[in-house]
Structure formats: C-alpha cells, structure tokens
N, CA, C and O atoms as a printed pandas DataFrame, in Angstrom:
     atom_number atom_name residue_name chain_id  residue_number  x_coord  y_coord  z_coord
0              1         N          MET        A               1 -158.601   20.338 -100.913
1              2        CA          MET        A               1 -159.149   19.305 -100.070
2              3         C          MET        A               1 -160.675   19.377 -100.180
3              4         O          MET        A               1 -161.266   20.436  -99.972
4              5         N          ASP        A               2 -161.274   18.306 -100.492
5              6        CA          ASP        A               2 -162.717   18.243 -100.679
6              7         C          ASP        A               2 -163.393   17.945  -99.346
7              8         O          ASP        A               2 -163.088   16.940  -98.703
8              9         N          ARG        A               3 -164.307   18.813  -98.930
9             10        CA          ARG        A               3 -164.971   18.612  -97.636
10            11         C          ARG        A               3 -165.860   17.391  -97.618
11            12         O          ARG        A               3 -166.269   16.938  -96.548
12            13         N          LEU        A               4 -166.169   16.848  -98.789
13            14        CA          LEU        A               4 -166.976   15.638  -98.845
14            15         C          LEU        A               4 -166.120   14.378  -98.822
15            16         O          LEU        A               4 -166.636   13.261  -98.781
16            17         N          ASP        A               5 -164.821   14.573  -98.850
17            18        CA          ASP        A               5 -163.892   13.449  -98.798
18            19         C          ASP        A               5 -164.097   12.705  -97.481
19            20         O          ASP        A               5 -164.124   13.336  -96.424
20            21         N          PRO        A               6 -164.243   11.381  -97.517
21            22        CA          PRO        A               6 -164.469   10.615  -96.289
22            23         C          PRO        A               6 -163.381   10.826  -95.236
23            24         O          PRO        A               6 -163.679   10.858  -94.042
24            25         N          GLY        A               7 -162.148   10.967  -95.653
25            26        CA          GLY        A               7 -161.055   11.192  -94.707
26            27         C          GLY        A               7 -161.189   12.521  -93.997
27            28         O          GLY        A               7 -160.917   12.621  -92.801
28            29         N          VAL        A               8 -161.605   13.540  -94.722
29            30        CA          VAL        A               8 -161.790   14.862  -94.133
30            31         C          VAL        A               8 -162.962   14.825  -93.153
31            32         O          VAL        A               8 -162.887   15.387  -92.060
32            33         N          ARG        A               9 -164.031   14.166  -93.549
33            34        CA          ARG        A               9 -165.198   14.052  -92.668
34            35         C          ARG        A               9 -164.835   13.296  -91.388
35            36         O          ARG        A               9 -165.240   13.693  -90.296
36            37         N          LEU        A              10 -164.079   12.217  -91.523
37            38        CA          LEU        A              10 -163.668   11.441  -90.355
38            39         C          LEU        A              10 -162.790   12.279  -89.438
39            40         O          LEU        A              10 -162.955   12.250  -88.219
40            41         N          SER        A              11 -161.863   13.021  -90.020
41            42        CA          SER        A              11 -160.996   13.890  -89.214
42            43         C          SER        A              11 -161.818   14.921  -88.455
43            44         O          SER        A              11 -161.543   15.208  -87.290
44            45         N          GLY        A              12 -162.821   15.473  -89.114
45            46        CA          GLY        A              12 -163.693   16.453  -88.459
46            47         C          GLY        A              12 -164.463   15.841  -87.297
47            48         O          GLY        A              12 -164.602   16.456  -86.239
48            49         N          LEU        A              13 -164.958   14.633  -87.502
49            50        CA          LEU        A              13 -165.686   13.935  -86.439
50            51         C          LEU        A              13 -164.769   13.619  -85.267
51            52         O          LEU        A              13 -165.172   13.737  -84.110
52            53         N          GLN        A              14 -163.540   13.218  -85.564
53            54        CA          GLN        A              14 -162.575   12.915  -84.500
54            55         C          GLN        A              14 -162.209   14.178  -83.725
55            56         O          GLN        A              14 -162.084   14.142  -82.501
56            57         N          LEU        A              15 -162.038   15.276  -84.422
57            58        CA          LEU        A              15 -161.725   16.542  -83.762
58            59         C          LEU        A              15 -162.882   16.978  -82.874
59            60         O          LEU        A              15 -162.669   17.402  -81.738
60            61         N          ALA        A              16 -164.093   16.876  -83.378
61            62        CA          ALA        A              16 -165.267   17.248  -82.591
62            63         C          ALA        A              16 -165.363   16.392  -81.324
63            64         O          ALA        A              16 -165.654   16.907  -80.245
64            65         N          ALA        A              17 -165.120   15.104  -81.456
65            66        CA          ALA        A              17 -165.170   14.208  -80.298
66            67         C          ALA        A              17 -164.080   14.572  -79.281
67            68         O          ALA        A              17 -164.325   14.558  -78.075
68            69         N          ALA        A              18 -162.889   14.894  -79.768
69            70        CA          ALA        A              18 -161.788   15.267  -78.876
70            71         C          ALA        A              18 -162.103   16.569  -78.137
71            72         O          ALA        A              18 -161.802   16.693  -76.950
72            73         N          LEU        A              19 -162.702   17.530  -78.823
73            74        CA          LEU        A              19 -163.055   18.791  -78.173
74            75         C          LEU        A              19 -164.164   18.588  -77.142
75            76         O          LEU        A              19 -164.145   19.213  -76.082
76            77         N          ASP        A              20 -165.121   17.725  -77.444
77            78        CA          ASP        A              20 -166.160   17.400  -76.461
78            79         C          ASP        A              20 -165.557   16.758  -75.225
79            80         O          ASP        A              20 -165.941   17.085  -74.102
80            81         N          GLU        A              21 -164.619   15.852  -75.423
81            82        CA          GLU        A              21 -163.959   15.198  -74.292
82            83         C          GLU        A              21 -163.157   16.205  -73.472
83            84         O          GLU        A              21 -163.177   16.173  -72.241
84            85         N          LEU        A              22 -162.449   17.101  -74.166
85            86        CA          LEU        A              22 -161.669   18.126  -73.466
86            87         C          LEU        A              22 -162.569   19.017  -72.630
87            88         O          LEU        A              22 -162.264   19.280  -71.466
88            89         N          THR        A              23 -163.671   19.487  -73.199
89            90        CA          THR        A              23 -164.553   20.364  -72.430
90            91         C          THR        A              23 -165.175   19.620  -71.252
91            92         O          THR        A              23 -165.425   20.215  -70.203
92            93         N          SER        A              24 -165.419   18.347  -71.418
93            94        CA          SER        A              24 -165.935   17.540  -70.311
94            95         C          SER        A              24 -164.910   17.485  -69.183
95            96         O          SER        A              24 -165.268   17.619  -68.013
96            97         N          LYS        A              25 -163.647   17.288  -69.524
97            98        CA          LYS        A              25 -162.577   17.253  -68.524
98            99         C          LYS        A              25 -162.402   18.618  -67.858
99           100         O          LYS        A              25 -162.159   18.701  -66.654
100          101         N          LEU        A              26 -162.526   19.684  -68.646
101          102        CA          LEU        A              26 -162.360   21.026  -68.090
102          103         C          LEU        A              26 -163.447   21.341  -67.072
103          104         O          LEU        A              26 -163.204   22.076  -66.115
104          105         N          LYS        A              27 -164.646   20.790  -67.267
105          106        CA          LYS        A              27 -165.713   21.004  -66.295
106          107         C          LYS        A              27 -165.326   20.436  -64.933
107          108         O          LYS        A              27 -165.791   20.927  -63.904
108          109         N          ASP        A              28 -164.494   19.424  -64.915
109          110        CA          ASP        A              28 -164.024   18.838  -63.650
110          111         C          ASP        A              28 -163.207   19.839  -62.833
111          112         O          ASP        A              28 -163.040   19.665  -61.626
112          113         N          PHE        A              29 -162.705   20.874  -63.479
113          114        CA          PHE        A              29 -161.922   21.901  -62.794
114          115         C          PHE        A              29 -162.809   23.073  -62.376
115          116         O          PHE        A              29 -162.331   24.189  -62.173
116          117         N          ARG        A              30 -164.091   22.800  -62.251
117          118        CA          ARG        A              30 -165.091   23.768  -61.795
118          119         C          ARG        A              30 -165.241   24.967  -62.731
119          120         O          ARG        A              30 -165.521   26.079  -62.284
120          121         N          LEU        A              31 -165.057   24.739  -64.004
121          122        CA          LEU        A              31 -165.333   25.801  -64.970
122          123         C          LEU        A              31 -166.823   25.801  -65.258
123          124         O          LEU        A              31 -167.458   24.747  -65.303
124          125         N          THR        A              32 -167.372   26.981  -65.451
125          126        CA          THR        A              32 -168.794   27.077  -65.716
126          127         C          THR        A              32 -169.077   26.955  -67.205
127          128         O          THR        A              32 -168.182   27.102  -68.038
128          129         N          GLY        A              33 -170.300   26.693  -67.515
129          130        CA          GLY        A              33 -170.716   26.619  -68.908
130          131         C          GLY        A              33 -171.427   25.316  -69.195
131          132         O          GLY        A              33 -171.082   24.265  -68.656
132          133         N          GLN        A              34 -172.418   25.404  -70.045
133          134        CA          GLN        A              34 -173.186   24.234  -70.427
134          135         C          GLN        A              34 -172.723   23.673  -71.771
135          136         O          GLN        A              34 -172.701   22.458  -71.971
136          137         N          THR        A              35 -172.359   24.557  -72.679
137          138        CA          THR        A              35 -171.930   24.132  -74.010
138          139         C          THR        A              35 -170.405   24.123  -74.078
139          140         O          THR        A              35 -169.746   24.767  -73.261
140          141         N          PRO        A              36 -169.842   23.404  -75.039
141          142        CA          PRO        A              36 -168.378   23.442  -75.194
142          143         C          PRO        A              36 -167.848   24.868  -75.372
143          144         O          PRO        A              36 -166.791   25.208  -74.840
144          145         N          ALA        A              37 -168.570   25.691  -76.109
145          146        CA          ALA        A              37 -168.119   27.073  -76.321
146          147         C          ALA        A              37 -168.075   27.843  -75.004
147          148         O          ALA        A              37 -167.131   28.592  -74.751
148          149         N          GLU        A              38 -169.095   27.660  -74.166
149          150        CA          GLU        A              38 -169.122   28.347  -72.879
150          151         C          GLU        A              38 -167.997   27.875  -71.960
151          152         O          GLU        A              38 -167.405   28.677  -71.237
152          153         N          VAL        A              39 -167.707   26.591  -71.988
153          154        CA          VAL        A              39 -166.623   26.051  -71.160
154          155         C          VAL        A              39 -165.281   26.605  -71.640
155          156         O          VAL        A              39 -164.437   26.979  -70.825
156          157         N          MET        A              40 -165.082   26.660  -72.958
157          158        CA          MET        A              40 -163.831   27.205  -73.495
158          159         C          MET        A              40 -163.687   28.681  -73.158
159          160         O          MET        A              40 -162.582   29.149  -72.880
160          161         N          GLU        A              41 -164.795   29.420  -73.180
161          162        CA          GLU        A              41 -164.748   30.832  -72.801
162          163         C          GLU        A              41 -164.364   30.980  -71.331
163          164         O          GLU        A              41 -163.576   31.858  -70.977
164          165         N          ALA        A              42 -164.916   30.128  -70.481
165          166        CA          ALA        A              42 -164.570   30.173  -69.052
166          167         C          ALA        A              42 -163.102   29.815  -68.848
167          168         O          ALA        A              42 -162.425   30.430  -68.023
168          169         N          TYR        A              43 -162.608   28.835  -69.584
169          170        CA          TYR        A              43 -161.194   28.445  -69.486
170          171         C          TYR        A              43 -160.300   29.608  -69.910
171          172         O          TYR        A              43 -159.311   29.912  -69.243
172          173         N          ALA        A              44 -160.646   30.247  -71.004
173          174        CA          ALA        A              44 -159.851   31.381  -71.486
174          175         C          ALA        A              44 -159.856   32.505  -70.455
175          176         O          ALA        A              44 -158.810   33.084  -70.161
176          177         N          ALA        A              45 -161.031   32.816  -69.906
177          178        CA          ALA        A              45 -161.131   33.881  -68.906
178          179         C          ALA        A              45 -160.318   33.551  -67.660
179          180         O          ALA        A              45 -159.692   34.429  -67.068
180          181         N          GLU        A              46 -160.333   32.290  -67.272
181          182        CA          GLU        A              46 -159.567   31.836  -66.099
182          183         C          GLU        A              46 -158.070   32.079  -66.291
183          184         O          GLU        A              46 -157.324   32.240  -65.325
184          185         N          HIS        A              47 -157.647   32.102  -67.552
185          186        CA          HIS        A              47 -156.230   32.287  -67.867
186          187         C          HIS        A              47 -155.935   33.671  -68.440
187          188         O          HIS        A              47 -154.900   33.885  -69.071
188          189         N          GLY        A              48 -156.857   34.606  -68.213
189          190        CA          GLY        A              48 -156.638   35.983  -68.619
190          191         C          GLY        A              48 -156.690   36.208  -70.115
191          192         O          GLY        A              48 -156.079   37.143  -70.631
192          193         N          ARG        A              49 -157.407   35.366  -70.800
193          194        CA          ARG        A              49 -157.519   35.459  -72.254
194          195         C          ARG        A              49 -158.975   35.561  -72.658
195          196         O          ARG        A              49 -159.873   35.407  -71.830
196          197         N          THR        A              50 -159.201   35.821  -73.925
197          198        CA          THR        A              50 -160.546   35.761  -74.475
198          199         C          THR        A              50 -160.574   34.639  -75.504
199          200         O          THR        A              50 -159.596   34.395  -76.211
200          201         N          ALA        A              51 -161.692   33.979  -75.570
201          202        CA          ALA        A              51 -161.838   32.866  -76.521
202          203         C          ALA        A              51 -162.019   33.425  -77.925
203          204         O          ALA        A              51 -162.685   34.441  -78.124
204          205         N          ARG        A              52 -161.424   32.753  -78.879
205          206        CA          ARG        A              52 -161.614   33.118  -80.282
206          207         C          ARG        A              52 -162.947   32.583  -80.747
207          208         O          ARG        A              52 -163.393   31.521  -80.312
208          209         N          LYS        A              53 -163.570   33.319  -81.624
209          210        CA          LYS        A              53 -164.858   32.861  -82.165
210          211         C          LYS        A              53 -164.781   32.684  -83.646
211          212         O          LYS        A              53 -165.769   32.304  -84.274
C-alpha cells in the first residue's frame, strides 16, 4: 500500500477527524486533557488501563 495513494491519504484524514471527534465527546464526560493523546490517556486511566503509545 503506497502512503502517497490518494485513497490511503483520505482514509488517514477521515480517521484523524473521527479521533478528534471522539476525544471531543470524551471531554463531555469530564475527562481531563488538552490534546487528543491526553484525553485518551485519561479515558484509559478511568477504565483501569494504560494508553498505548
């Protein structure tokens, strides 16, 4: 799969947008964090897990 392929790039952009939307929704549940990574870490901690990096 070529990373310069327009379909791959579009899929990546769609995934990034979906993750941004998810982290925005998670903030509504009073999770802390300013960046998507920080919000995901707070979500993982809230559920007794650690976020993958």
